[in-house]
VOVEX-961055 format. One line per 10 residues: their letters; for each residue x, y, z of C-alpha. Coordinates in nm, 3 decimals. Layout:
REM residues N
a> X:Y:Z  ...
REM end
This chain:
REM residues 390
xxxxxxxxxx> 21.178:19.090:8.317  21.068:19.440:8.216  21.407:19.589:8.301  21.590:19.306:8.126  21.389:19.383:7.811  21.468:19.755:7.848  21.838:19.683:7.881  21.840:19.476:7.563  21.651:19.740:7.365  21.873:20.021:7.497
xxxxxxxxxx> 22.189:19.831:7.406  22.063:19.778:7.051  21.940:20.133:6.993  22.211:20.338:7.168  22.456:20.322:6.871  22.186:20.449:6.633  22.103:20.735:6.869  22.468:20.839:6.892  22.519:20.819:6.517  22.213:21.034:6.446
xxxxxxxxxx> 22.292:21.293:6.711  22.433:21.629:6.607  22.806:21.667:6.669  22.920:21.850:6.976  22.670:21.926:7.248  22.396:21.714:7.094  22.614:21.402:7.089  22.715:21.462:7.451  22.357:21.501:7.566  22.249:21.188:7.382
xxxxxxxxxx> 22.545:20.993:7.522  22.472:21.110:7.875  22.105:21.018:7.835  22.200:20.672:7.707  22.438:20.611:7.998  22.194:20.737:8.265  21.901:20.536:8.125  22.107:20.220:8.085  22.265:20.241:8.433  21.931:20.310:8.600
xxxxxxxxxx> 21.773:20.010:8.427  22.075:19.793:8.513  22.067:19.892:8.882  21.697:19.813:8.910  21.748:19.485:8.722  22.036:19.365:8.941  21.918:19.487:9.283  21.546:19.549:9.285  21.525:19.482:9.659  21.752:19.779:9.722
xxxxxxxxxx> 21.654:20.031:9.453  21.296:19.922:9.383  21.147:20.082:9.698  21.311:20.411:9.597  21.135:20.399:9.260  20.806:20.307:9.425  20.828:20.603:9.665  20.929:20.858:9.400  20.731:20.850:9.071  20.936:21.150:8.955
xxxxxxxxxx> 21.227:20.911:8.891  21.019:20.731:8.627  20.923:21.070:8.484  21.293:21.165:8.457  21.362:20.832:8.289  21.082:20.907:8.041  21.237:21.243:7.953  21.582:21.087:7.901  21.421:20.821:7.684  21.246:21.091:7.483
xxxxxxxxxx> 21.581:21.256:7.410  21.720:20.925:7.286  21.406:20.858:7.084  21.431:21.194:6.907  21.794:21.121:6.819  21.755:20.756:6.718  21.415:20.784:6.553  21.088:20.598:6.612  21.186:20.316:6.377  21.462:20.184:6.610
xxxxxxxxxx> 21.428:19.941:6.897  21.425:20.238:7.137  21.057:20.279:7.059  20.991:19.955:7.247  21.157:20.106:7.555  20.891:20.375:7.542  20.621:20.109:7.545  20.767:19.966:7.870  20.722:20.292:8.061  20.340:20.277:8.097
xxxxxxxxxx> 20.371:19.908:8.187  20.609:19.996:8.474  20.384:20.282:8.584  20.083:20.051:8.601  20.271:19.786:8.798  20.436:20.030:9.039  20.170:20.298:9.093  19.829:20.182:8.968  19.586:20.272:8.695  19.603:20.653:8.742
xxxxxxxxxx> 19.980:20.661:8.694  19.945:20.414:8.405  19.698:20.644:8.232  19.922:20.947:8.292  20.240:20.785:8.161  20.058:20.621:7.871  19.924:20.961:7.765  20.264:21.126:7.810  20.450:20.855:7.622  20.191:20.855:7.342
xxxxxxxxxx> 20.226:21.232:7.308  20.606:21.201:7.291  20.582:20.933:7.021  20.338:21.141:6.816  20.566:21.446:6.841  20.866:21.237:6.735  20.671:21.100:6.439  20.560:21.449:6.346  20.916:21.585:6.346  21.122:21.293:6.217
xxxxxxxxxx> 20.903:21.051:6.021  20.891:21.044:5.643  20.600:21.196:5.460  20.496:20.848:5.346  20.436:20.724:5.698  20.065:20.649:5.734  19.839:20.743:6.019  19.799:20.379:6.123  20.176:20.343:6.161  20.195:20.661:6.367
xxxxxxxxxx> 19.918:20.543:6.600  20.053:20.187:6.645  20.308:20.253:6.919  20.088:20.507:7.107  19.817:20.240:7.104  20.064:19.990:7.246  20.141:20.237:7.526  19.774:20.245:7.623  19.753:19.866:7.611  20.069:19.812:7.819
xxxxxxxxxx> 19.950:20.069:8.075  19.626:19.880:8.119  19.819:19.552:8.137  20.048:19.692:8.405  19.753:19.808:8.614  19.588:19.465:8.579  19.911:19.291:8.679  19.937:19.513:8.986  19.587:19.416:9.096  19.664:19.049:9.040
xxxxxxxxxx> 19.987:19.072:9.241  19.813:19.255:9.525  19.539:18.993:9.538  19.799:18.717:9.523  19.986:18.883:9.809  19.668:18.906:10.015  19.589:18.542:9.944  19.945:18.441:10.035  19.927:18.639:10.360  19.592:18.484:10.446
xxxxxxxxxx> 19.734:18.138:10.374  20.035:18.212:10.594  19.811:18.328:10.877  19.594:18.018:10.838  19.896:17.791:10.844  20.028:17.967:11.154  19.693:17.924:11.328  19.680:17.557:11.229  20.034:17.506:11.356  19.944:17.676:11.683
xxxxxxxxxx> 19.631:17.463:11.714  19.828:17.146:11.646  20.088:17.251:11.902  19.814:17.309:12.160  19.659:16.969:12.087  19.999:16.800:12.105  20.076:16.969:12.437  19.736:16.872:12.576  19.793:16.511:12.470  20.140:16.516:12.629
xxxxxxxxxx> 20.000:16.663:12.948  19.729:16.396:12.954  19.991:16.122:12.916  20.205:16.268:13.192  19.907:16.300:13.425  19.798:15.944:13.351  20.143:15.787:13.386  20.259:15.974:13.696  20.006:16.158:13.909  19.712:15.942:13.798
xxxxxxxxxx> 19.880:15.616:13.895  19.997:15.756:14.228  19.653:15.887:14.315  19.506:15.549:14.228  19.748:15.397:14.476  19.646:15.654:14.736  19.283:15.558:14.686  19.359:15.188:14.731  19.566:15.258:15.043  19.289:15.478:15.184
xxxxxxxxxx> 19.034:15.200:15.120  19.259:14.958:15.306  19.297:15.202:15.592  18.922:15.247:15.616  18.867:14.872:15.616  19.127:14.821:15.888  18.984:15.102:16.102  18.637:14.946:16.088  18.753:14.608:16.218  18.705:14.502:16.576
xxxxxxxxxx> 18.931:14.481:16.767  19.130:14.770:16.619  19.492:14.702:16.526  19.677:15.033:16.595  20.003:14.912:16.439  19.832:14.817:16.112  19.637:15.143:16.103  19.958:15.338:16.155  20.134:15.146:15.879  19.853:15.204:15.632
xxxxxxxxxx> 19.823:15.571:15.728  20.194:15.615:15.666  20.148:15.447:15.327  19.873:15.695:15.240  20.095:15.985:15.351  20.390:15.860:15.146  20.177:15.813:14.837  20.025:16.159:14.880  20.370:16.319:14.908  20.476:16.124:14.598
xxxxxxxxxx> 20.176:16.263:14.406  20.273:16.615:14.517  20.632:16.563:14.401  20.515:16.431:14.066  20.282:16.729:14.026  20.565:16.973:14.099  20.791:16.789:13.855  20.524:16.805:13.586  20.465:17.177:13.642  20.840:17.247:13.634
xxxxxxxxxx> 20.867:17.058:13.306  20.576:17.254:13.157  20.732:17.587:13.257  21.081:17.498:13.139  21.181:17.706:12.833  21.476:17.495:12.725  21.518:17.117:12.733  21.807:16.974:12.936  22.130:16.915:12.750  22.345:16.604:12.728
xxxxxxxxxx> 22.233:16.242:12.706  22.087:15.974:12.930  22.180:15.607:12.932  21.838:15.450:12.897  21.959:15.099:12.981  22.101:15.198:13.320  21.787:15.390:13.408  21.569:15.100:13.292  21.756:14.855:13.516  21.692:15.079:13.819
xxxxxxxxxx> 21.331:15.128:13.714  21.278:14.751:13.697  21.429:14.702:14.042  21.202:14.971:14.190  20.897:14.813:14.028  20.975:14.479:14.193  21.021:14.642:14.533  20.699:14.841:14.508  20.466:14.574:14.369  20.622:14.250:14.488
xxxxxxxxxx> 20.594:14.101:14.139  20.915:13.911:14.045  21.061:14.120:13.762  21.387:14.034:13.587  21.602:14.257:13.370  21.811:14.097:13.091  22.056:14.315:12.896  22.076:14.200:12.533  22.371:14.415:12.432  22.683:14.571:12.581
xxxxxxxxxx> 22.669:14.913:12.411  22.513:15.199:12.611  22.196:15.361:12.476  22.268:15.733:12.517  21.975:15.945:12.400  21.869:16.306:12.471  21.686:16.346:12.804  21.345:16.437:12.653  21.349:16.120:12.442  21.478:15.914:12.734
xxxxxxxxxx> 21.180:16.030:12.940  20.939:15.909:12.671  21.114:15.571:12.631  21.133:15.506:13.005  20.771:15.615:13.049  20.663:15.359:12.788  20.851:15.082:12.972  20.711:15.193:13.309  20.357:15.202:13.173  20.400:14.854:13.024
xxxxxxxxxx> 20.500:14.719:13.366  20.220:14.909:13.541  19.963:14.774:13.295  20.084:14.421:13.370  20.050:14.490:13.743  19.701:14.644:13.721  19.534:14.433:13.453  19.725:14.106:13.394  19.789:13.976:13.750  20.113:13.813:13.628
xxxxxxxxxx> 20.339:13.584:13.827  20.652:13.723:13.656  20.750:14.017:13.434  21.054:14.002:13.208  21.232:14.311:13.073  21.489:14.280:12.794  21.676:14.578:12.650  21.982:14.645:12.438  22.126:14.812:12.129  22.109:14.595:11.817
xxxxxxxxxx> 22.283:14.755:11.523  22.107:15.086:11.474  21.811:15.007:11.698  21.746:15.042:12.068  21.511:14.751:12.142  21.316:14.723:12.469  21.078:14.435:12.546  20.844:14.409:12.845  20.666:14.072:12.873  20.427:13.941:13.137
xxxxxxxxxx> 20.274:13.593:13.168  19.919:13.714:13.222  19.614:13.630:13.009  19.714:13.873:12.731  19.532:14.146:12.539  19.206:14.039:12.371  19.274:13.990:11.999  19.001:14.228:11.882  19.117:14.522:12.098  19.174:14.850:11.914
xxxxxxxxxx> 19.304:15.188:12.026  18.973:15.352:11.942  18.792:15.110:12.173  19.039:15.180:12.451  19.009:15.556:12.402  18.629:15.546:12.398  18.614:15.342:12.720  18.858:15.568:12.905  19.160:15.333:12.904  19.442:15.565:12.801
xxxxxxxxxx> 19.748:15.365:12.906  19.809:15.184:12.576  19.697:15.492:12.382  19.953:15.705:12.565  20.227:15.450:12.495  20.153:15.462:12.121  20.150:15.844:12.126  20.479:15.857:12.315  20.644:15.619:12.067  20.521:15.827:11.773
xxxxxxxxxx> 20.652:16.148:11.932  21.012:16.018:11.931  20.995:15.832:11.598  20.992:15.484:11.755  20.798:15.173:11.654  20.587:14.989:11.910  20.412:14.652:11.893  20.178:14.500:12.152  20.066:14.138:12.165  20.203:13.795:12.238
xxxxxxxxxx> 20.501:13.833:12.009  20.701:13.507:12.007  20.558:13.395:12.342  20.288:13.134:12.390  20.091:13.347:12.634  20.087:13.685:12.802  20.153:14.029:12.656  20.474:14.171:12.512  20.533:14.541:12.452  20.819:14.577:12.204
xxxxxxxxxx> 20.969:14.922:12.145  21.228:14.990:11.871  21.395:15.332:11.853  21.624:15.409:11.554  21.952:15.553:11.681  22.112:15.699:11.360  21.865:15.990:11.364  21.979:16.075:11.718  22.345:16.080:11.617  22.276:16.311:11.324
REM end
């Protein structure tokens, strides 16, 4: 803004300076001073990022500009708009260099103005008129120094705010990663270790019976070994995922994977579980999102197995318009109507909490309750697909 004002004042006063200059060498010097001053102001106005640091590093450039301006001021006279260019110099010095430079350039510019008044002004010019512009130079120098302090404080405050935001973002990222790790531990390793504990209890009970059944002990020991190896594999998979720098590319058909997941659940638990496709279109989503969706469905089936003692579990899934809809329903007693996530979290039941967190992480909606059924529990997940395509 300061350089734009200088450009306007220079453009208005340059003709008067050239007209008042002495013919010959004087006119050439005044013309050269007008061109140099105008071009310097224009360069700083158009490309401050490039030329501004040069001016900040070399105060002598502003001193040279002051001397060129003094030559124009002597030629044009203090009554032209060029006098206002002189007032801008202390303002620039205060903004660029601080209060010492502002005081120096204000004194220098005031002295130049007084000398010009002494040599060119009419005899009728009063003292108050002669001191007006030098007084403005002092005022603008102080204003420039004050603006510099304000900008420096604003910059410090902005930097502090940026650092605070970065720390908050890092803290949120840590909390999100801890929550994700807790969900993965609960839904994979935690469940497997729970199965190991149950198998070990069965093995201990069998071993304490009389007479001892070696075949049954062997079968249960093999079950414990298989479950332990499964927990180790899940741990390695989780650690590999945590160390991975880049997510896998491509897409995963969630419906195909869900059908296989349902079949494995039936084989492992013995609970009759049916899978009903409700659409013919494939549900291709990025692998990280597919992991979250399939984990929600797996946790819904595991919750039915552990807590609902159902006779059947029904899984329905398909693409409906712009939504991927997955429903897992069991015919157990259902969730108590007054159950809240805070109650579950406070009592250490993190299965439903993890399902809600997983759904939120991929932008999906999840509902838990009876739904349209007369009894049991339905977990209904709806994932918008247009956002994935974009």
